[in-house]
C-alpha positions in Angstrom: -2.2 6.0 -32.0 -0.2 4.4 -34.8 1.1 0.9 -35.0 4.7 2.0 -34.1 3.7 3.8 -31.3 1.5 0.8 -29.9 4.5 -1.4 -30.5 6.7 0.9 -28.5 4.1 1.0 -25.7 4.0 -2.8 -25.5 7.7 -2.3 -23.5 6.2 0.3 -21.2 6.3 -0.2 -17.1 2.4 1.3 -17.3 -0.1 -1.3 -17.5 -2.6 0.5 -18.8 -0.3 1.8 -21.9 0.3 -1.9 -22.7 -3.2 -2.6 -22.5 -4.1 0.4 -24.9 -1.4 -1.1 -27.2 -2.8 -4.5 -26.9 -6.2 -3.0 -28.0 -4.6 -1.3 -31.0 -2.4 -3.9 -32.3 -5.3 -6.6 -31.9 -6.9 -4.7 -34.8 -4.0 -5.3 -36.8 -3.1 -8.4 -36.4 -2.0 -10.8 -38.6 1.3 -9.6 -39.9 4.8 -9.7 -37.9 6.0 -8.0 -35.8 2.0 -7.2 -34.6 1.5 -10.8 -33.9 4.7 -11.4 -31.7 3.7 -8.3 -29.6 0.3 -9.5 -29.4 1.5 -12.7 -28.2 3.7 -10.8 -25.4 0.7 -8.9 -24.3 -1.7 -11.9 -24.0 0.9 -13.3 -21.7 1.9 -10.4 -20.0 3.6 -11.2 -16.3 3.1 -7.6 -15.1 -0.6 -7.2 -15.1 -3.5 -9.3 -15.9 -5.7 -6.6 -17.1 -3.1 -6.3 -20.1 -4.2 -9.9 -20.9 -7.7 -9.3 -20.5 -7.9 -5.9 -22.7 -5.8 -7.7 -25.4 -7.9 -10.7 -25.6 -11.3 -9.2 -25.5 -10.0 -7.1 -28.4 -9.2 -9.8 -30.4 -12.3 -11.9 -29.7 -14.6 -9.0 -30.6 -12.7 -9.0 -33.8 -13.3 -12.5 -34.1 -11.8 -13.6 -37.1 -9.2 -16.0 -38.1 -5.8 -14.1 -37.6 -7.4 -12.7 -34.1 -8.3 -15.9 -32.8 -5.2 -17.9 -34.0 -3.3 -15.7 -31.6 -5.3 -16.6 -28.8 -5.6 -20.1 -29.5 -1.6 -20.0 -29.9 -1.0 -18.9 -26.2 -3.8 -20.7 -24.5 -2.0 -23.7 -23.8 1.7 -21.8 -22.7 -0.7 -19.6 -20.4 0.3 -19.6 -16.8 -2.7 -20.9 -14.9 -3.8 -17.5 -13.5 -3.0 -15.9 -17.1 -5.5 -18.9 -18.7 -8.2 -18.0 -15.7 -8.2 -14.5 -17.6 -8.2 -15.6 -21.2 -11.3 -17.3 -20.1 -12.8 -14.3 -18.4 -12.1 -12.4 -21.4 -13.6 -15.3 -23.6 -16.7 -15.9 -21.3 -17.6 -11.9 -21.9 -17.5 -11.8 -25.2 -19.3 -15.3 -25.5 -22.0 -13.6 -23.4 -22.3 -10.8 -25.7 -22.5 -12.9 -28.8 -25.1 -15.1 -27.2 -27.1 -11.7 -27.4 -26.5 -11.1 -30.8 -28.2 -12.3 -34.1 -27.5 -15.8 -35.3 -25.4 -14.5 -38.3 -22.9 -13.0 -35.9 -23.1 -16.2 -33.9 -22.5 -18.4 -36.8 -19.7 -16.2 -38.3 -17.7 -16.8 -35.0 -18.1 -20.3 -34.9 -17.2 -20.7 -38.6 -13.7 -18.8 -37.6 -13.0 -21.0 -34.5 -13.7 -24.0 -36.8 -11.5 -22.7 -39.4 -8.5 -23.2 -36.8 -8.9 -26.9 -36.7 -7.0 -26.8 -40.0 -4.2 -24.5 -39.1 -0.8 -26.2 -39.4 0.5 -25.3 -36.0 -0.6 -28.5 -33.8 -0.9 -26.3 -30.5 -3.2 -23.9 -32.7 -5.4 -27.1 -33.6 -5.2 -28.7 -30.4 -6.4 -25.0 -28.7 -9.2 -24.5 -31.2 -10.7 -27.8 -30.3 -11.1 -27.0 -26.4 -12.4 -23.3 -27.7 -14.6 -24.9 -30.3 -16.3 -26.7 -27.4 -16.7 -23.7 -24.9 -18.0 -21.6 -28.3 -20.3 -24.4 -29.2 -21.7 -24.6 -26.1 -22.2 -21.0 -25.5 -23.8 -19.9 -28.8 -25.8 -22.8 -30.0 -27.3 -23.7 -26.7 
């Protein structure tokens, strides 16, 4: 699947198409219009499986552009959607807790970097995210 096809699938009525698009677009996040589409998929009103698939892909990528997208939507997500974002975070943090120290520290550093973002919403959610990540990965 190429990026144009994935962008087209974000508007599909089929949840699995949107989830696949979220996984694909998460790999190339960090540029518009991809970031706008990924934000929409994270907040998908049609199916929380789309939210979880997209969030997991971003979290597994684990770099600043990916984590910035997650932090940008956390505060605006409906409670049910936020629960599914949290579920994706829990799964990835469990995997990271079993990983080597270098991988854990790299992920932690990417989250810490969000504290310097210009967007106040990203900074605020980064603080909450950092607390969860530090507790899971450093204990």
